[in-house]
N, C-alpha and C positions, 0 to 999 in steps of 0.2 A: 387751770390751776398749775402754778409753778412749784417745784419742790426745792426747798432750800437746805443746803448742807448745814447741819446744826454746829459743826466745828468751824468752818471757814465763813459761814454766813453767806456764800455765793450759791446762785441757782444751780441745782444739779441738772445739767442738761440731758445726761443719759436717762436718768429716772423720769424727767419730764417728757422726753421722747418716748419711753416705753409706755408711760400713761397715756399719751396722746394715741399711740398706735393701738393699745388695748381698747380705748373708747371708740376708735374708728372700726375696730374689729366688732365690737359689740352692736354698734349701729348697723353695720352691714349685716350681721347675723340676724338682728331684729327685723330688718326689712326682708330679708330672705325668708325667715320663718313666717312672716305675714303674708307673703306672696304664696308660699306652699299651703298655708292654711286656707287662702282664698280658693286655691285649686281644689282642695279637699272639700270645702263647702259646696263649691259648684257642682262637684261630681256626686258627693254623697247626700246632700240635702241639708236644710237648716237646723235639723234636730241632731246633727252629727255631734258625737261625743270627742272629748279631749284626747282619748285613746285612739279613736278612729283618724283624727287629724294628725296625730304623732305618728300613726302607722303609716299613713298616706305620704307623709313627709319623710318617711325612712328615719325617723329619730325617736326619742322616748318622750313620754309625758314630763318627767322631770325638768326637760330642757325647755318645754313650753311653759311650765309653772316658773322656772327660773326667770324667764324673760317677761311673762305677763301677769304673773301672780295667780290666776285662776281663769277658768273659762270666760267670766264676765269680764275680766281685764283684756283677754284677747278679743272678745266680742267688740269692746269699745275701740280697741286700736284698729281692728279691721273695718269697723263701721265708719271711723274718721277717714280711713284711706279711701274706701268706696264712695262715701259722701263727697268728698273732695274731687274725685273723678267726675261725679255727676255734676257738681257745681261747675267745674271747668268747662265740661262739654255742653251742658244745656245753655250756660251764659254765652259761651262762644258762638253756639248755634244762632241765638237770638240776636247777637250783636252783629252777625255776619249779614243779615237781611235789612234792607233799607225801609221797605214799607211795612206797616203795622201788622197786617194780617199775616204776611210772609213770617215776620219775626216771631209772632205767637205760635204759628204752626210749626215752625223749625224747633221752638223750645219744647213744645208738646211731643213732637215726633222723636227728638232726641232722648227725652225723658222715657218714653215708652220703649225705645229701641235698647236703651241701656238696661232697663228692668227685665226685657224679654229676653236679652242675651243670657241672662242667668237668674231666673226666678229664685232658684234655691239661695243664691248669695243675697239678692234682694230682700227676701223674707228674714234671712238670718240677722241682717243688720238693721231692719226696721221694725222687727216685731216686738223687741223687748222694751219695756218703759225706761225712760231716761230720768236721772237725777242730775242735780245742779253740778256735781263733780265729775259727771260722765265725760270721758275725753271726747266723745263723738259729739256731745251736745253743742259745742261751740262751732263744730264744723256744720252741723245741721242749721243752727241759728244763722251763721253766715251765708249758707246757701239760701234759706228762706228770704233773708233780707235782700240779697242781691237778685234774686229771682223776682220778689215781689216789687222792687224798685223798677226793674226793667219792664215787667209787665205793666205797672202803673204809667210809666212814661209812654209806653206804646198805646195803651188804651185811652189815654188823655189826648194823644195826638189823633187817634181814630176818631174821637168824637169833638175834637177841636175845642178842648176845654182849656181855658186859660188860668182857671182857679179851681181847686179840687173842693168838693163838698165833704163834709165829715162822713158821710155814707159811702161816697166814691173811694174814699181812701181806704175803706175796709175791703173792698172787692178783690185786689190782688191776692192778698193771703187767703181770703176765702177761696178763691179761684184755684189756688195751689192745693188746697185740701180737696176740692172736688175732682181735680185732675188725678191726685194720688189715689182717692178712693175709688174712682172709676178704673184707673189703671190697675189697681190690685184685684178688684172683682173680675176684671178681664183676665188677668194673669191666672186666677184660680179657675176659670172656666174650662172645662174640657174641650179638646178640639173637636169641633163639628162644623155641620154646614151653617149652623145658626151663629157661630162665633164670628165676630167682625174681624176682618184683617187689619193689621196694624195701620196701614195707610188710610183705611176707611174710618177707623176709630180716631185717629190723629185729626182728621178732617172734620169730623163731627164734634169732637171736643173743642177745636179751634172756634167753630161756629157758636158753640155754647158760650165760650168766654166773650166772644165779640158781640154776639147779638142775642143771645139767650137761646133756650131750648126750642122755643115756638119756631125758630129760623129753619129747623131741620125737621119740621112736621108739615105735611101737607093738610090744608084745612079740609074738614068734612063738607060734603055738598049733599044737598037735599035732593 
């Protein structure tokens, strides 16, 4: 927005410049506060309070309230940031592989690695229900649409399908839910000898996606 001198009718370049610098400062500060909040959640856990986040960032709660409104506003902004990170890396992993199984495996592995790098952050941004005006809802929808489209393309090539059936079109989105549910249960499991390692889980989930759960089980013999 340009500021006009009421007397001369000319654009006030000085005021206009100050406004632009102030907006740039606010944008930079917004991003800085988000990054500091991300570190606080990673270290302190998904139930962290606004006071804990502010203390960890070495600032005050009013600063966070001024930029984000409340904790829900902060969660939405942080969710959008984290979900976009997931989207970029998971989609890039899938696109980097030429054959179908490798692409599916790369997407699953990337997703699990990102979640495992910070379970606290993952559950902070995914645990709360989303409403239509949630800032992160658009980012999540875009992620699901792009991931579903890429998975659908790879699965159709795997099965050499030239036309999709109504049922087959449902599978990629359902598969995303399966990978997410399995991944979250895996994240919550305590470390033990029975907990699968990430590479093992990624390989098995990929087989489930491509061939079904029966493909990973040895038939019983009489």
